[in-house]
C-alpha positions as a Markdown table, in Angstrom:
| # | Residue | x | y | z |
|---|---|---|---|---|
| 1 | Unk | -0.2 | -0.1 | 0.2 |
| 2 | Unk | 1.0 | 3.4 | -0.8 |
| 3 | Unk | -1.9 | 5.4 | 0.0 |
| 4 | Unk | -4.8 | 6.0 | 2.4 |
| 5 | Unk | -7.9 | 7.8 | 1.1 |
| 6 | Unk | -10.2 | 8.4 | 3.6 |
| 7 | Unk | -13.9 | 9.4 | 3.3 |
| 8 | Unk | -15.4 | 11.9 | 5.4 |
| 9 | Unk | -19.0 | 11.5 | 6.4 |
| 10 | Unk | -19.3 | 8.3 | 9.0 |
| 11 | Unk | -15.6 | 8.0 | 9.2 |
| 12 | Unk | -13.5 | 11.2 | 10.3 |
| 13 | Unk | -16.6 | 13.4 | 11.3 |
| 14 | Unk | -19.7 | 11.9 | 12.9 |
| 15 | Unk | -21.9 | 13.5 | 10.5 |
| 16 | Unk | -24.7 | 11.1 | 9.2 |
| 17 | Unk | -27.3 | 12.2 | 12.5 |
| 18 | Unk | -26.4 | 16.0 | 11.6 |
| 19 | Unk | -27.2 | 15.3 | 7.6 |
| 20 | Unk | -30.5 | 13.2 | 8.8 |
| 21 | Unk | -31.6 | 16.1 | 11.1 |
| 22 | Unk | -30.7 | 18.9 | 9.0 |
| 23 | Unk | -32.3 | 17.0 | 6.0 |
| 24 | Unk | -35.3 | 15.7 | 7.6 |
| 25 | Unk | -35.9 | 19.0 | 9.3 |
| 26 | Unk | -35.6 | 20.8 | 5.7 |
| 27 | Unk | -38.1 | 18.4 | 3.9 |
| 28 | Unk | -40.6 | 18.2 | 6.7 |
| 29 | Unk | -40.3 | 22.7 | 6.9 |
| 30 | Unk | -40.7 | 22.7 | 2.6 |
| 31 | Unk | -43.9 | 20.5 | 2.4 |
| 32 | Unk | -42.1 | 17.6 | 1.4 |
| 33 | Unk | -42.2 | 13.6 | 2.9 |
| 34 | Unk | -39.4 | 11.9 | 4.8 |
| 35 | Unk | -39.3 | 8.0 | 3.4 |
| 36 | Unk | -38.3 | 5.5 | 5.5 |
| 37 | Unk | -35.6 | 4.4 | 3.1 |
| 38 | Unk | -34.7 | 8.3 | 2.3 |
| 39 | Unk | -31.4 | 8.4 | 5.0 |
| 40 | Unk | -30.1 | 5.1 | 3.8 |
| 41 | Unk | -30.5 | 6.5 | -0.4 |
| 42 | Unk | -28.7 | 9.6 | 0.4 |
| 43 | Unk | -25.6 | 8.1 | 1.8 |
| 44 | Unk | -23.2 | 8.6 | -0.8 |
| 45 | Unk | -25.0 | 10.5 | -3.2 |
| 46 | Unk | -23.6 | 13.8 | -4.7 |
| 47 | Unk | -25.0 | 17.1 | -3.8 |
| 48 | Unk | -27.0 | 17.5 | -7.1 |
| 49 | Unk | -28.0 | 13.9 | -6.9 |
| 50 | Unk | -29.1 | 14.6 | -2.8 |
| 51 | Unk | -30.7 | 18.1 | -3.7 |
| 52 | Unk | -32.5 | 16.3 | -6.6 |
| 53 | Unk | -33.5 | 14.0 | -4.7 |
| 54 | Unk | -35.2 | 15.8 | -1.8 |
| 55 | Unk | -37.1 | 17.8 | -4.8 |
| 56 | Unk | -38.7 | 14.3 | -5.8 |
| 57 | Unk | -39.5 | 14.3 | -2.5 |
| 58 | Unk | -42.0 | 17.1 | -2.3 |
| 59 | Unk | -39.7 | 20.2 | -2.0 |
| 60 | Unk | -41.1 | 22.9 | -3.8 |
| 61 | Unk | -37.6 | 24.8 | -4.6 |
| 62 | Unk | -35.2 | 24.3 | -7.2 |
| 63 | Unk | -32.6 | 22.0 | -6.3 |
| 64 | Unk | -29.6 | 24.4 | -6.1 |
| 65 | Unk | -31.7 | 26.4 | -3.5 |
| 66 | Unk | -32.3 | 23.2 | -1.7 |
| 67 | Unk | -28.5 | 22.4 | -1.7 |
| 68 | Unk | -27.4 | 25.4 | -0.9 |
| 69 | Unk | -29.6 | 26.2 | 2.0 |
| 70 | Unk | -29.3 | 22.8 | 3.3 |
| 71 | Unk | -24.9 | 23.1 | 3.0 |
| 72 | Unk | -25.2 | 26.6 | 5.1 |
| 73 | Unk | -27.3 | 25.0 | 7.5 |
| 74 | Unk | -24.6 | 22.0 | 7.8 |
| 75 | Unk | -21.6 | 24.5 | 7.8 |
| 76 | Unk | -23.7 | 26.7 | 10.4 |
| 77 | Unk | -23.9 | 23.3 | 12.8 |
| 78 | Unk | -19.9 | 22.4 | 12.3 |
| 79 | Unk | -18.7 | 25.8 | 13.5 |
| 80 | Unk | -21.2 | 25.2 | 16.6 |
| 81 | Unk | -19.6 | 22.2 | 17.6 |
| 82 | Unk | -17.3 | 19.8 | 15.2 |
| 83 | Unk | -18.7 | 16.0 | 15.6 |
| 84 | Unk | -15.5 | 14.3 | 14.7 |
| 85 | Unk | -15.3 | 10.5 | 15.1 |
| 86 | Unk | -13.4 | 9.0 | 18.1 |
| 87 | Unk | -9.8 | 8.9 | 17.5 |
| 88 | Unk | -10.0 | 10.8 | 13.7 |
| 89 | Unk | -7.0 | 13.0 | 14.4 |
| 90 | Unk | -5.0 | 10.3 | 16.4 |
| 91 | Unk | -5.5 | 7.9 | 13.1 |
| 92 | Unk | -5.1 | 10.9 | 10.3 |
| 93 | Unk | -1.6 | 11.6 | 12.2 |
| 94 | Unk | -0.5 | 8.7 | 12.9 |
| 95 | Unk | -1.0 | 7.2 | 9.3 |
| 96 | Unk | 0.2 | 10.2 | 7.5 |
| 97 | Unk | 4.0 | 9.3 | 9.1 |
| 98 | Unk | 3.6 | 6.4 | 7.3 |
| 99 | Unk | 1.7 | 7.0 | 3.8 |
| 100 | Unk | 0.4 | 9.4 | 1.2 |
| 101 | Unk | -3.2 | 10.3 | 2.9 |
| 102 | Unk | -6.0 | 11.6 | -0.1 |
| 103 | Unk | -9.9 | 12.2 | 1.1 |
| 104 | Unk | -12.8 | 11.1 | -1.2 |
| 105 | Unk | -16.0 | 12.6 | -0.2 |
| 106 | Unk | -19.7 | 12.9 | -1.0 |
| 107 | Unk | -19.9 | 15.8 | 1.1 |
| 108 | Unk | -19.1 | 19.2 | -1.3 |
| 109 | Unk | -15.9 | 21.1 | -1.3 |
| 110 | Unk | -17.7 | 23.7 | 1.5 |
| 111 | Unk | -18.3 | 21.2 | 4.3 |
| 112 | Unk | -14.8 | 19.4 | 3.3 |
| 113 | Unk | -12.9 | 22.7 | 4.1 |
| 114 | Unk | -15.1 | 23.7 | 7.1 |
| 115 | Unk | -14.1 | 20.1 | 8.6 |
| 116 | Unk | -10.5 | 20.2 | 7.6 |
| 117 | Unk | -10.1 | 23.7 | 8.9 |
| 118 | Unk | -11.5 | 23.2 | 12.2 |
| 119 | Unk | -10.2 | 20.0 | 12.9 |
| 120 | Unk | -6.5 | 20.8 | 12.2 |
| 121 | Unk | -6.5 | 18.3 | 9.6 |
| 122 | Unk | -5.9 | 19.9 | 6.4 |
| 123 | Unk | -1.7 | 19.8 | 6.4 |
| 124 | Unk | -2.2 | 15.8 | 6.5 |
| 125 | Unk | -4.0 | 15.5 | 3.2 |
| 126 | Unk | -2.1 | 15.6 | 0.0 |
| 127 | Unk | -5.8 | 15.9 | -2.2 |
| 128 | Unk | -9.3 | 15.9 | -1.0 |
| 129 | Unk | -12.2 | 15.1 | -4.1 |
| 130 | Unk | -15.9 | 15.7 | -3.9 |
| 131 | Unk | -18.0 | 14.1 | -5.6 |
| 132 | Unk | -19.7 | 17.6 | -7.1 |
| 133 | Unk | -16.6 | 17.5 | -8.8 |
| 134 | Unk | -17.0 | 14.2 | -10.9 |
| 135 | Unk | -19.5 | 12.6 | -12.8 |
| 136 | Unk | -21.1 | 10.3 | -10.8 |
| 137 | Unk | -21.9 | 10.1 | -6.5 |
| 138 | Unk | -21.2 | 6.8 | -4.9 |
| 139 | Unk | -21.4 | 3.7 | -5.6 |
| 140 | Unk | -20.0 | 4.8 | -8.5 |
| 141 | Unk | -16.1 | 4.6 | -8.2 |
| 142 | Unk | -15.8 | 8.2 | -9.8 |
| 143 | Unk | -14.8 | 10.1 | -6.6 |
| 144 | Unk | -12.1 | 7.1 | -5.8 |
| 145 | Unk | -10.7 | 6.9 | -9.2 |
| 146 | Unk | -9.9 | 10.5 | -9.5 |
| 147 | Unk | -8.3 | 10.7 | -5.7 |
| 148 | Unk | -5.7 | 8.2 | -6.8 |
| 149 | Unk | -5.2 | 10.0 | -10.4 |
| 150 | Unk | -4.5 | 13.1 | -8.3 |
| 151 | Unk | -2.0 | 11.5 | -6.1 |
| 152 | Unk | -0.2 | 9.9 | -9.1 |
| 153 | Unk | -1.0 | 6.5 | -7.5 |
| 154 | Unk | -2.4 | 3.1 | -8.7 |
| 155 | Unk | -6.0 | 2.4 | -6.9 |
| 156 | Unk | -4.6 | -0.8 | -6.7 |
| 157 | Unk | -2.0 | 0.4 | -4.6 |
| 158 | Unk | -4.7 | 2.5 | -2.3 |
| 159 | Unk | -6.6 | 1.5 | 0.9 |
| 160 | Unk | -9.9 | 3.4 | 1.2 |
| 161 | Unk | -11.4 | 3.9 | 4.8 |
| 162 | Unk | -15.4 | 3.5 | 4.2 |
| 163 | Unk | -18.5 | 2.9 | 6.7 |
| 164 | Unk | -21.8 | 3.0 | 4.2 |
| 165 | Unk | -22.9 | 1.0 | 1.5 |
| 166 | Unk | -22.5 | 3.1 | -1.0 |
| 167 | Unk | -18.8 | 3.9 | -0.1 |
| 168 | Unk | -17.4 | 0.4 | 0.4 |
| 169 | Unk | -19.4 | -0.3 | -3.2 |
| 170 | Unk | -17.6 | 2.9 | -4.5 |
| 171 | Unk | -14.0 | 1.9 | -3.4 |
| 172 | Unk | -14.2 | -1.5 | -4.1 |
| 173 | Unk | -15.7 | -0.6 | -7.5 |
| 174 | Unk | -12.4 | 2.0 | -8.0 |
| 175 | Unk | -10.4 | -1.3 | -7.6 |
| 176 | Unk | -8.7 | -0.1 | -4.1 |
| 177 | Unk | -8.6 | -2.8 | -1.0 |
| 178 | Unk | -11.7 | -1.4 | 1.1 |
| 179 | Unk | -11.3 | -1.3 | 4.9 |
| 180 | Unk | -14.9 | -0.9 | 6.7 |
| 181 | Unk | -15.3 | 1.0 | 10.0 |
| 182 | Unk | -19.2 | 0.7 | 10.3 |
| 183 | Unk | -20.9 | 3.3 | 11.9 |
| 184 | Unk | -23.2 | 1.6 | 14.7 |
| 185 | Unk | -26.7 | 3.7 | 13.8 |
| 186 | Unk | -26.1 | 3.7 | 10.0 |
| 187 | Unk | -24.2 | 0.1 | 9.7 |
| 188 | Unk | -23.6 | -0.8 | 5.6 |
| 189 | Unk | -26.0 | -3.7 | 4.1 |
| 190 | Unk | -24.2 | -7.4 | 4.1 |
| 191 | Unk | -23.5 | -7.2 | 0.8 |
| 192 | Unk | -21.9 | -4.1 | 0.6 |
| 193 | Unk | -19.6 | -5.5 | 3.8 |
| 194 | Unk | -18.7 | -8.6 | 2.1 |
| 195 | Unk | -16.7 | -6.3 | -0.1 |
| 196 | Unk | -14.5 | -4.5 | 2.6 |
| 197 | Unk | -10.8 | -6.5 | 2.9 |
| 198 | Unk | -10.9 | -5.8 | 7.0 |
| 199 | Unk | -13.8 | -4.7 | 9.1 |
| 200 | Unk | -12.8 | -2.7 | 11.9 |
| 201 | Unk | -14.7 | -2.3 | 15.3 |
| 202 | Unk | -13.0 | 1.4 | 15.3 |
| 203 | Unk | -10.6 | 4.1 | 14.1 |
| 204 | Unk | -8.1 | 3.1 | 16.9 |
| 205 | Unk | -7.5 | -0.4 | 15.4 |
| 206 | Unk | -6.9 | 1.7 | 11.8 |
| 207 | Unk | -2.6 | 1.3 | 12.4 |
| 208 | Unk | 0.7 | 0.8 | 10.2 |
| 209 | Unk | 1.0 | -2.5 | 11.1 |
| 210 | Unk | -2.7 | -3.8 | 9.7 |
| 211 | Unk | -1.8 | -2.2 | 6.3 |
| 212 | Unk | 2.0 | -3.7 | 6.0 |
């Protein structure tokens, strides 16, 4: 392994509960109807994809306005309190001493920047990719392939750190070795988890020795 490519939401920052709360409230306040499978479907979608989906749920606003309003609310929440996952800072610093680090996230760059700046982790990542910069969101491999291209490292020589079903599928489709760190509240589907090379109980178990 030459590089580690991290997902952001659910891996480094415990953002899925915040995303769910913000988008659920937004849908309710703007005349839409939240469905039982909405949260699982949203996980991994790019910004244009999830904004269009919220419009389909009945939000009577153009998708670009939906995206802008939700992202602004998310940024405000992050600045008020940054919900980093346990061990996130330590894990990034530990692996950065041995591997090139990249990030491939479904979050827009505006939120990626807030997280990395507020957490003090920006300096450790050689590149960051948002799926808003590529053709398709997760589970398509586009984001991970773009991260590998920018790092100038073959995907097969990268390990991806993921938590969600669509994220695991995306990294696997890109040809990366995948480590799953499932979120206890939003566990991946069994078929997606089966794609993982390793399944870890938390970031503290992610060490250079494991990758070696």
